[in-house]
N, C-alpha and C positions, 0 to 999 in steps of 0.2 A: 503494498499500501503505501500512495508517497502523496503528501500534502507541500505547500510551499507555503513560504511567510517568508519578511524579507527580501526578496528576491534569488530564497535561496530554495533548493529542495530540501526534501525529508521523508528519507524511504524507509519503512521500516520492513524488517526483516528479521520473524521470531523477536526475540527482544533485544534487537541492536535496531538502533539506528541513526541512517548516515547523511550526514547534510552536507550537501556540494550548492554552486553556483549554477542559478541558472544562467542562458544561454543566452537573456535580457542584460542580466549583470555583468555576465563577463566582458558583452559588448559594448556596458559602456563605462568598463573601468578599460579597459583595452589591454595589450598585452604587460603579464606579470613578470615583473623584474626583480622583484624579491618580498619573502613572508616571514612574523615571525609568531611564534602561537606563543599561545598564551603560558602558563605555566600551570593555572588552575587544573585540579583533577576533580573539580565537582561544576558546573556549570548552574548558571542561574536565570533567567529568560535575561535578554540583555548582556548578558555580560558579554565582553569583548573576546571571541574565539581566537583571533590572528590579525594581526595588523599589515598593512601590505603595500608596496607601490607596484605603480603599475605605468603605463604609460598615458593615458588620461587621468587619472587620481591619486593621493595619498588617503587612505582610509584603512577603517577597521571596519569587521565584520564582527555582525553580535548574534548571539545565538538565540533563535527565537522559542527556545525550549529548556526547559531544566533538565541538567541531567548528570552522569556520573561518564566522561569524557576515556573509555579503555585502550582509542589507537586514535594517532592522529597520523597524517601524512606527508610522513617524515622524509618521501621523495622529493617532494614540490619545495621545505627546504634547501634541498640540494637545484634542486630546478623547478623555479615556480610557473612558468610554462607550463607543466604537469597543468595546473588550474585553469589554466585554457584550452584544455583539449575540449573535446567532443566525447571523446570515452566517458562512462563512467566510473570506470577501473582506475582511471587515474587521475580525476579531477573532483576525487570528493576529499572534502576536509579533516573533518573527525567523523568517531564511532561515541556512539551514547549509549549505554543504558541507564535502569533504574530511572525513565522519565513516566511521567504523569500519563498514562493510556490518554487521560480525561481531557486531557490539557492536546496530547495529541491531535485527538478526535475532533476536535475543537477548530484546526487551522482547515485552511480553503482546499479542496481536492485540488489537484492539478487535474 
């Protein structure tokens, strides 16, 4: 099941929630040249997931849901352009567990 919020996709697979940028956000920010993940392992809604520098902007990406970070796309730290990829296996940002199911369900469907 896939939802959308803050120009981010949130995809649920079992108890794992993967957050990635929508194509619209990727297009709006341009080619990503640098990213830095937050060190927080537990996120609240609107906490910064990562800061990025791209060809069109410098910005922070905020989490649309609360949860526990179980994995970060560390490959994107070395190759930030991965987050510009069309491939879901490359362009994901973080993976969460312990997400409130009702909060997820309240998000807009894709």
